[in-house]
C-alpha positions as CSV (number, residue, x, y, z in Angstrom):
1,M,-25.9,-32.0,-17.9
2,P,-26.1,-34.9,-14.8
3,A,-23.6,-37.8,-15.8
4,N,-24.7,-41.2,-16.2
5,H,-24.4,-43.4,-14.0
6,P,-23.9,-47.1,-13.8
7,V,-26.9,-48.9,-11.6
8,R,-26.3,-51.2,-7.9
9,P,-29.0,-52.9,-6.9
10,A,-28.9,-52.0,-3.0
11,L,-31.2,-52.9,-1.7
12,A,-35.0,-55.0,-1.6
13,L,-37.8,-55.2,1.0
14,V,-40.4,-57.3,-0.3
15,V,-43.4,-58.1,1.5
16,G,-46.7,-60.0,0.6
17,I,-50.0,-61.1,2.8
18,D,-52.7,-63.1,2.5
19,E,-53.5,-64.4,6.1
20,Y,-55.8,-61.6,7.5
21,E,-57.1,-62.7,11.0
22,L,-60.9,-61.8,9.2
23,P,-61.9,-64.4,7.1
24,R,-63.7,-62.9,4.5
25,Q,-59.9,-60.2,4.2
26,R,-58.4,-63.2,3.1
27,L,-56.2,-63.0,-0.1
28,R,-54.4,-67.0,-1.2
29,F,-51.8,-65.2,-4.2
30,C,-49.5,-62.4,-2.4
31,T,-47.0,-64.2,-1.1
32,R,-46.9,-65.9,-3.6
33,D,-46.6,-63.2,-5.7
34,A,-43.9,-61.6,-3.1
35,T,-42.4,-65.2,-2.9
36,C,-41.8,-64.2,-7.1
37,M,-40.7,-61.4,-7.5
38,H,-38.3,-62.2,-4.6
39,Q,-37.4,-64.9,-6.9
40,R,-36.8,-62.0,-9.5
41,L,-35.2,-59.8,-7.8
42,L,-32.5,-62.7,-6.5
43,E,-31.9,-64.0,-10.7
44,L,-31.5,-60.7,-11.4
45,G,-28.0,-60.0,-8.9
46,W,-29.2,-58.5,-5.5
47,H,-27.7,-60.6,-2.9
48,E,-29.6,-62.5,-0.6
49,D,-28.6,-60.8,2.1
50,C,-29.7,-58.1,0.4
51,A,-33.4,-58.7,-0.5
52,Q,-35.8,-59.3,2.2
53,L,-38.7,-61.2,2.2
54,K,-41.7,-60.7,4.3
55,H,-45.1,-62.9,4.4
56,D,-48.2,-62.0,6.5
57,L,-46.4,-59.2,9.7
58,S,-48.7,-58.3,12.0
59,A,-48.9,-54.2,12.2
60,E,-45.9,-54.3,14.9
61,E,-43.5,-56.7,12.1
62,L,-44.8,-54.4,9.1
63,L,-43.7,-51.6,11.5
64,H,-40.6,-53.0,12.1
65,A,-39.6,-54.0,8.8
66,T,-40.9,-50.2,7.3
67,E,-38.1,-48.9,10.3
68,S,-35.3,-51.6,9.6
69,F,-34.7,-51.0,5.8
70,V,-35.2,-47.2,5.9
71,S,-32.5,-47.2,8.1
72,R,-30.7,-49.9,6.2
73,V,-30.6,-47.3,2.6
74,Q,-29.4,-45.2,5.2
75,G,-26.6,-47.1,6.2
76,A,-26.2,-48.2,2.4
77,V,-26.3,-44.4,1.3
78,E,-23.7,-43.6,3.5
79,F,-21.5,-46.6,2.8
80,S,-21.5,-44.9,-0.7
81,V,-20.4,-41.6,0.3
82,M,-17.5,-43.4,2.5
83,E,-16.4,-45.5,-0.5
84,E,-14.4,-43.0,-3.0
85,R,-14.6,-45.5,-5.8
86,D,-18.1,-46.0,-5.6
87,N,-19.5,-44.2,-8.7
88,H,-23.0,-46.4,-8.6
89,D,-26.3,-44.8,-8.8
90,L,-28.2,-46.9,-5.8
91,L,-31.4,-48.7,-6.4
92,I,-34.1,-49.6,-3.6
93,V,-36.6,-52.2,-4.4
94,I,-40.2,-52.1,-1.9
95,Y,-42.9,-54.6,-2.8
96,F,-46.1,-55.1,-1.4
97,A,-48.7,-57.5,-2.4
98,G,-51.8,-58.1,-0.2
99,H,-54.7,-55.2,1.7
100,A,-54.3,-51.4,1.0
101,V,-56.5,-48.7,1.4
102,E,-56.7,-44.4,0.2
103,K,-57.5,-41.8,3.3
104,D,-57.5,-38.3,2.1
105,G,-55.2,-39.7,-0.4
106,T,-52.8,-40.7,1.0
107,L,-51.6,-44.8,0.5
108,W,-52.1,-47.0,4.0
109,L,-50.4,-51.1,2.7
110,L,-51.8,-52.9,5.2
111,P,-50.7,-55.9,8.2
112,T,-52.4,-58.8,9.4
113,N,-54.7,-57.4,12.4
114,S,-55.1,-54.4,11.7
115,N,-57.3,-52.0,10.0
116,D,-54.4,-49.0,10.8
117,G,-51.5,-50.1,8.4
118,V,-48.2,-48.3,7.6
119,N,-48.7,-44.5,5.6
120,V,-46.2,-45.1,2.8
121,Q,-45.7,-40.8,2.4
122,D,-44.2,-41.5,6.0
123,M,-42.3,-44.4,5.9
124,F,-41.5,-44.3,2.7
125,V,-41.8,-41.5,0.5
126,R,-40.1,-38.7,2.9
127,P,-37.4,-40.5,4.3
128,L,-36.2,-41.4,1.0
129,N,-36.1,-38.3,-0.5
130,R,-33.7,-37.1,3.0
131,M,-32.0,-39.2,1.8
132,H,-27.7,-38.0,-0.4
133,L,-25.4,-38.7,-2.9
134,P,-22.9,-37.5,-4.2
135,D,-21.3,-36.1,-7.3
136,G,-24.9,-36.5,-9.4
137,R,-25.5,-39.9,-8.3
138,K,-29.0,-41.1,-7.4
139,L,-30.6,-42.8,-5.1
140,V,-33.5,-44.3,-7.6
141,A,-36.3,-46.1,-5.6
142,I,-38.9,-48.2,-7.2
143,L,-42.5,-48.8,-5.4
144,C,-45.3,-51.2,-6.6
145,F,-48.2,-52.3,-3.8
146,D,-50.0,-54.7,-5.8
147,S,-52.7,-53.4,-3.6
148,S,-55.9,-55.7,-3.5
149,S,-58.4,-53.5,-3.3
150,K,-61.4,-52.6,-3.8
151,D,-61.1,-48.2,-3.9
152,L,-57.3,-49.2,-6.0
153,G,-59.2,-51.9,-8.3
154,N,-55.9,-54.2,-7.5
155,L,-54.0,-52.0,-9.1
156,S,-50.0,-51.4,-8.9
157,W,-48.4,-48.1,-7.8
158,L,-45.0,-47.5,-9.4
159,S,-42.6,-45.1,-8.4
160,V,-39.2,-44.4,-9.5
161,C,-37.5,-41.0,-8.4
162,E,-34.3,-38.9,-8.9
163,D,-34.5,-34.9,-11.2
164,E,-31.0,-33.4,-11.8
165,R,-30.3,-31.7,-8.3
166,T,-32.9,-33.3,-5.7
167,P,-34.4,-36.8,-4.8
168,R,-38.6,-36.8,-5.6
169,L,-40.5,-39.3,-5.2
170,T,-43.8,-39.3,-6.3
171,L,-46.8,-41.9,-6.1
172,R,-49.0,-43.0,-9.1
173,G,-51.6,-45.5,-9.4
174,N,-54.4,-45.9,-11.8
175,R,-55.9,-42.6,-10.6
176,A,-52.8,-40.1,-11.7
177,L,-51.4,-42.4,-15.6
178,K,-54.2,-42.2,-17.8
179,S,-52.4,-45.7,-18.9
180,N,-52.0,-48.2,-15.6
181,I,-48.2,-49.3,-16.3
182,S,-48.7,-53.2,-14.6
183,A,-46.2,-56.3,-15.2
184,T,-45.9,-59.9,-13.3
185,P,-42.9,-60.6,-11.6
186,N,-41.2,-62.3,-14.2
187,E,-41.6,-59.1,-16.0
188,F,-40.4,-57.0,-13.3
189,L,-37.1,-54.8,-13.4
190,F,-36.1,-54.8,-16.8
């Protein structure tokens, strides 16, 4: 049976996009929701430099933010491996509020200026699944996608990772879950 380890907040990426280029795609509350989520993470003990808040990102900016975040998570994992006294599981949070589309069963987060966005599976899920901590410690990831889309029904997709041996992230939405899990930023996390 794996040992229980205390969980330490490591990193968070919080993105809200309202200002899409096409007027009919513009949203009103996603940047506000992202700001509320960021504030809630800070209230829960996350350090300002570990919880990034981004608003209204272009395709290039969104890609850079996601690549940079995954790279920072890898750095946190490597640091945790080197720190012999560290016996914590690492908690990361990714929150996105804005438009998203599902293409062939894959969720894409859309930037302000394009219908081609960030592939969640390629940019987050697969890279995070390749990261490992020693001594039975875990990388725990919570992915919350508040997606404004007719097809997705403005649902939150949540993912918590790790089984006993190997990290595994799975993406779930109200099509996969019979009872959809939803929460406001003030109810989210603990």
